[in-house]
Every structure is written in structure tokens, then in C-alpha cells.
N, C-alpha and C positions, 0 to 999 in steps of 0.2 A: 504493500500500500504506500509506504513511504517512498519507494522507488518511483511509483507512478506519479506521486505528487511532485517529486523532484523533476521528472521528465516534463510534466505539465508546466511547472514553473519556468524551466529553461526554455520551453517553447514560447511562453508568453514574453519572456525577456528578449528572445530572438526577434519576435515580431515587433516589439517596441523599438529595438535597436534598428531594425530595417526601416521603420517609420521615421525615426530620427534622422537616419542617413538620407532617406528620400527627401525629407523636408529640408535638410541642410543643403543638399544638392540643388533643389529647386530654388532656394534662397540665393545661392551663389550664382546660378544661371540668370535669375531675375535681376540681380544687382551688378552683374558683370558689365564693365564698360563696353559700349558698342565697338565693333571692329572698325578701326580707322584705316582707310586706304592711304598708304604712306605718300602717294604722289599728289594727293589733292591739294593740300595747303601750300607745299613748296611751289606748285605751279601757280595757284591763285595769287600768292604773295609776290611772285616774280613779275606780275603784270603791273606796270607803273601807272599811277593815276594819269600821267600825261598821255600814255597810249590810249587809255579809255577816252580821254577828251578828243584825241585825234579821230578815233573810231566814231564817236558821237557826232562829230562834225561831218564825217564822211557819210554816215548812214542817213543824215538829214537830206542828202541829195541822191541817195540810192535806196529808196524805201522798199525795193523788192528783195533786198538782202536782209536776212534776220540778224539780230544783234549777236547771238551766240556764234553764228557762222562767221561773221566778219571778224569778231574779236579772236576767235580760234585761229583763223588764218593769219591775222596781223601779229598775234603773239607767238606764233610758231615759225613763221617763214620770213625771209628777207623780202624787201619790196620787189625785187626782181622776180622771185618765185611766187610771191603772193598775187601779183597783178593778174596773171592769166586765170587763176582760180576765182578771183573776185569778179572778173569780167564774165566768167561762166555763171556765177551766182546772180549777177545782174540780169542775165538772160533767162533767169528762173530755172536753171538746171539744178536739180536736187543735189544736196551735199554729197550723198552717197553715190552719185553718178558723175562726180567731177572727174575730168581727164587729168591725170597727174603729170603727163609729159615726161620730163627727165627726172622727176622726183622719185627717190627710192621708196620701196615698200615700207621701210621703217619710218621714214618721215611722214608718209601718209597715215601710218598707224598711230604715230604720235599726234598728228592733227586730229584724227578721229577721237582719240582719247581726250584731248583738250576740249573739244566740242562737247563731249559727254559730261566732263566735269563742269563746264560752264552752265549746262542745262540743269544738272542735278544739284549744283551748289551756286545759286544765283546771287552771290555777294556783289557782283559787279553789274547786275542787270537793273535797269531803271525801275524804281517803285517797289522793289522787293524788300529793301531795308530802309530805315529812316535814320538820318543824322540825329544824334541824341540831344544836341543843344539847340534850343529855339531862341535865337538872338545872336548878338555879336560875340564872337569868340575867336581865339587864335590858339594854334597848337603846333608842335613840332615833334619829330620822331625821337623820343627819349627812352625807347624800350631797351632794357638791359643796363641802364645807367646804375651806378652804385647808389645804394641807400644804406643809412646807418653805418657810414664809414666802411662800406664794402661787405657788411654782414649779409646783405641780401641784394637782389637785383630788382629794378623797376619792371614790373610785368604788366605794363599797360601804356596808355597815352593820356597825358594831362591836357585837358581843354580849358583854357583860362577865359574868364569873363567876369561880369559884375555879379556880386552876391545877389541871390534871388532869381537869377536867370533860370527860366523853366527848362527842365530836363524831361525828355520823353523816352519811351521804350523803342529800341531800334528793331526789335523782332518779337513777334508774339510768342508767348510761352507761359510757363507756370512759375509763380513766385516761390523760390526756394529759401531765400534768406532775406531777413527784414529787420532793421534796427541797428543798434550800436555795436561796434567792436573797436578794439584799441587802435588799430592801424587805419581802418576805413572810416571811423566815426559813424555817422548815420549813413548806412549803406543798404543797397538793394541788390539781390542776386536773382536773375531770371534764367530758368532752363528753357532755352528757345526751342521752337518746333524743329529746328535743324539739329538738335542734340547738344549744341554748345551752351556754355554757361556765360551769361553776360553780367558783368559786375560794374555797378555804379557806386562810387564812394565819395566821401567828404561832403555829403549833401548838407545843406543848411536845414532842410526839412524834407520829410518823406510825405508823399500824398496820403492823406488820411483814408482814402478809399482802398489802399492796398491791404491785402490780407494774405498771409502766408498760406500756400497751398492752393490759392485761387489763380485763375487765368488773367493775364494782362495782354491786351492786343497791341499790335504794332502801332506806334504813334500815341498811345495813351500816356498820361502823366506819370512820371516817376517821382518827381519832387522838384527841389530847387537847388541851384549851385551854392556851395558854401566852402568852408575850410575846417571841417570837424575832424576828429581823430588826430593822426600824426601830422595833419596839414594845418594845425592851429596857428603856426607862425608863418605860413606861406600865403601868397595871394590866393584869392578865391578861385577854385577850379573843380572840374569833374575829373576824377580818375576813372577811366573807362578801360575795362579789361575783357578779353575773350579767352576762355579756357575750353579746350577741345574735350570731347567725351573721354579720351584716354588720359586726361589730366595735364596735358601740355598747354602752357600759356603761349599764345602767339602774339606777334606784333600787330596791333589793330590799325596802325597809322594809315597804311595805304587804303584800307577799306573805308576808314573815316573820311579820307580825302575824296574818295569816289562818291560816297553818300552825300557829302556836302556839295560836290559838283552837281549831282543830279537834282538836289533841292533847288539849286540856283540856276540851273541850265535852261535856256530857252528852247533847247532841242530835246528836252525830256519828253519821252513818249509814254502814253498810258498803256 
């Protein structure tokens, strides 16, 4: 009888252990960072804001060419190699039907891949993202600069302006962080629909409508510009950061420059 009880007890323990292992495995899979394709952001960040402006002007006179097609060609090929392909696109020849001429298969493969990235990750496409500062601001590329005597690196871009300048959400998503911390002061963190984490820090005040765990759409108010946290002795500014799903912080400067351009550009298309 005792042996049967022991066997029964061991069976129950085994089942419980299997349930615990299954639950833990499910939790790990649920919280695992999404797979990040390694060529996406190196390519996107290699495209200069100036090239975006050139393409915007060009597409204003060549409306038969899609934005992603033109930018893919211009960002991948030299002017000499790009021109024949652009002329084909202007004649409404489909991208997949372009005649490559003397271009190698690898170059055409790279071109196709770049077009795919631009379509799937529309950081440089008009009206997909919003510039986060509403009003007069200036900023420069300070990503990676020393902070606290070299103890850490600057993982974002500082956008300077007057205290109280409105700050808006650049990309719709879920509010993950809200309120005060030592470095960021009054800060807001949004998990964007694209999977990235968008960080707004040193705010003077946070919009009272924001609730952690709730959704915030593109262009909705975040708060106002200030100098809270470790920016107490600096001019008023927004610290803006982008963290990829795999935990890497990237330099947002070129994206910000492009978003600001689209906000102000007369050639912006809906």
C-alpha cells in the first residue's frame, strides 16, 4: 500500500514538474525579444537626410515612381547606374521587371532587399512618423558622447527649445513607462507598433491623459519640454531615444532630421 502511495505521489510530482517546465517555456517564448534582421538598421541609418531631400524633390516631378522604388535605387546605385532604372520606372515598368543591363546579380539582389526594407520599415516615408517637437527647436548629432565623465554614453538626440514647448508621440504604441526616474526626470516610454521603444525624457510635465498600459496614437501629446532629472543644470531640451527590440540603442539623429523635413516640406505627399 505504501509503495502504491509513493508511486502515486511521484506521478503527481512529475506532472506538476512538467506543468512548471511548460509554463516557464511559454513565458520565455512570450517575452523573448523579436528576431532582429541585422541588415535593416545599418542600411536605414546609412541613408543621409540630404539624399531623402534630393529624392523628395525628384519625385515631385516624377509622380509615376513610388517613393520606396526611387529611394532604393538612389541609395544603392551611383547616378550613372541609377539613371537607366529610374527612366524605366518613369515609364511605369514594374520594379520586379526592371532590365538590369550590366549590373551584377548581387547588386540587383541588394537593390531588391533595400526596397523590401524601405517598405517594411517606413522610417523615411512621408507621414508614417511624426517629428516629436511642435515648435522651434535645434539639435545636432551627439549620440555616443561621454556622460558623467565617461561612465556612460549618450544614447539619444537632444532637441533644444523653450521650456513648455509641446512634445508629441512620433509613433503609435503602448505606454510602457511613465513618470520620474533619476536620469530622465519626468519621462515617457512608448513601445511602438514597429516593436521599438521610444523614450522621451527631461519633460517639464507629462500629459495628464497618459496612462501606463494604454495606447497612444501617432501625433498625440506626450507632454512639454523641460530640464528635469540629470538635465537640471542644462538648457531646456527633449532627450529622444530609440531602443530596438533586441535592446540596442540606435542613433535617432538622421530619422529626426527626415521627420522634421517632411513636416516642413512643400513636397510632402499624403
